[in-house]
C-alpha positions as CSV (number, residue, x, y, z in Angstrom):
1,X,132.8,109.3,93.4
2,X,134.1,108.5,96.8
3,X,132.0,108.9,99.9
4,X,133.1,111.7,102.1
5,X,134.2,110.7,105.6
6,X,135.4,114.0,107.0
7,X,134.4,117.6,106.7
8,X,136.7,120.5,107.6
9,X,135.3,123.5,109.4
10,X,137.4,126.7,109.6
11,X,136.1,129.9,111.2
12,X,137.1,132.9,113.2
13,X,136.3,132.1,116.8
14,X,136.0,135.8,117.6
15,X,133.1,136.3,115.2
16,X,130.0,135.3,117.1
17,X,128.0,134.8,113.8
18,X,130.7,132.4,112.5
19,X,131.0,130.5,115.8
20,X,127.2,129.9,116.0
21,X,127.1,128.7,112.3
22,X,130.2,126.5,112.8
23,X,128.8,124.9,116.0
24,X,125.5,124.1,114.2
25,X,127.4,122.7,111.2
26,X,129.7,120.6,113.4
27,X,126.7,119.1,115.1
28,X,125.0,118.3,111.8
29,X,128.2,116.8,110.4
30,X,128.7,114.5,113.4
31,X,125.0,113.6,113.5
32,X,125.3,112.4,109.8
33,X,128.1,110.1,110.8
34,X,130.9,112.1,109.3
35,X,134.0,113.3,111.2
36,X,134.3,117.0,111.8
37,X,137.9,118.4,111.6
38,X,137.8,121.8,113.1
39,X,140.3,124.6,113.1
40,X,139.8,128.2,114.3
41,X,141.5,131.4,113.4
42,X,141.8,134.8,115.0
43,X,143.2,136.8,112.0
44,X,143.8,136.6,108.3
45,X,147.4,135.5,109.0
46,X,146.1,132.2,110.4
47,X,144.1,131.1,107.4
48,X,146.8,129.6,105.2
49,X,148.6,127.7,107.9
50,X,145.4,126.4,109.6
51,X,143.7,125.4,106.5
52,X,146.8,123.8,105.1
53,X,147.2,121.8,108.3
54,X,143.8,120.1,107.9
55,X,143.7,119.9,104.1
56,X,145.1,116.3,104.0
57,X,142.6,115.1,106.6
58,X,139.4,116.3,105.0
59,X,137.2,115.4,102.0
60,X,135.0,118.5,102.1
61,X,135.3,122.0,103.6
62,X,132.6,124.1,105.2
63,X,133.2,127.8,106.0
64,X,130.4,129.8,107.6
65,X,129.7,133.4,106.9
66,X,133.0,134.8,108.2
67,X,134.4,138.3,107.5
68,X,138.0,137.3,108.2
69,X,138.0,134.3,105.9
70,X,136.0,136.2,103.3
71,X,138.9,138.5,102.9
72,X,141.3,135.6,102.3
73,X,139.2,133.7,99.7
74,X,142.0,133.7,97.1
75,X,144.2,131.7,99.6
76,X,141.3,129.4,100.4
77,X,140.7,128.8,96.7
78,X,144.4,128.0,96.1
79,X,144.5,125.5,99.0
80,X,141.2,123.8,98.2
81,X,142.0,123.4,94.5
82,X,145.5,122.2,95.2
83,X,144.2,119.5,97.6
84,X,141.0,118.8,95.5
85,X,138.6,119.8,98.3
86,X,135.1,121.0,97.4
87,X,134.1,123.9,99.6
88,X,130.6,124.9,100.8
89,X,130.4,128.4,102.1
90,X,128.0,130.6,104.1
91,X,127.7,133.5,101.6
92,X,127.4,134.0,97.8
93,X,130.1,136.6,97.8
94,X,132.6,134.0,99.3
95,X,131.7,131.6,96.4
96,X,132.2,134.4,93.9
97,X,135.6,135.0,95.5
98,X,136.8,131.4,95.2
99,X,134.6,128.9,97.0
100,X,132.7,126.1,95.2
101,X,129.1,126.5,96.3
102,X,126.5,127.8,98.7
103,X,122.8,127.5,99.4
104,X,122.2,130.7,101.1
105,X,120.3,133.8,101.8
106,X,119.4,135.9,98.8
107,X,120.3,139.3,100.2
108,X,118.1,141.1,97.7
109,X,115.1,139.0,98.7
110,X,115.8,139.4,102.5
111,X,116.2,143.1,102.0
112,X,112.8,143.3,100.4
113,X,111.4,141.1,103.2
114,X,112.9,143.5,105.8
115,X,111.5,146.5,103.9
116,X,108.0,145.0,104.1
117,X,108.3,144.7,107.9
118,X,109.6,148.3,108.1
119,X,106.6,149.5,106.1
120,X,104.2,147.8,108.6
121,X,106.0,149.4,111.5
122,X,106.0,152.8,109.9
123,X,102.3,152.5,109.1
124,X,101.7,151.7,112.8
125,X,100.3,148.3,112.0
126,X,102.9,146.6,114.2
127,X,105.4,147.5,116.9
128,X,109.1,146.5,116.7
129,X,108.9,144.8,120.1
130,X,106.1,142.5,119.0
131,X,107.3,141.8,115.5
132,X,108.2,138.2,115.4
133,X,111.6,136.9,114.1
134,X,111.5,135.8,110.5
135,X,113.7,133.5,108.5
136,X,114.6,134.3,105.0
137,X,111.8,133.3,102.7
138,X,114.1,132.5,99.7
139,X,117.4,130.8,99.5
140,X,119.6,130.6,96.4
141,X,122.1,128.1,95.1
142,X,125.3,129.7,93.9
143,X,128.0,127.7,92.2
144,X,131.4,128.9,91.0
145,X,131.8,127.2,87.7
146,X,135.5,127.9,87.4
147,X,136.2,126.3,90.8
148,X,134.0,123.3,89.9
149,X,135.9,122.7,86.7
150,X,139.2,123.0,88.5
151,X,138.0,120.3,90.9
152,X,136.8,118.2,87.9
153,X,133.1,118.6,89.1
154,X,130.4,119.2,86.5
155,X,128.8,122.4,87.8
156,X,125.4,121.3,86.6
157,X,125.7,118.3,88.9
158,X,125.5,120.5,92.0
159,X,121.9,120.6,93.0
160,X,119.9,121.0,96.2
161,X,118.4,117.6,97.3
162,X,114.7,117.5,97.3
């Protein structure tokens, strides 16, 4: 039960959604007194080398929602387990494919929420131009029990702080 000192962040710098999430995470990591160790990729070919190059320098790994890295999750899983690095990811599908955990958007719930907005627009009760931005109303915790056990972490110990 060591205290973490550094958090790795890997993302595709060409994916705007990944870059925004990574920048926010880096700021939060540093604001919490931890050291951010950042590496960027531009293709799937970069993931193994770049992640391996920071693996010895990090206690945790954060990966935002990133299509390029999502397609290489078996590689990410191998490297994180080999180096005993817990990973927190931006999307449930990335956890299912080999990450440790996420506290993320529930896509079914957000789809329903979007549908409710669409109904109001179609009924003429609101206009798209004046419809305010909304955040997801529900988030879900997803834990990959196989990865947790490989990292010798009790899956039931992973909880969202209150």
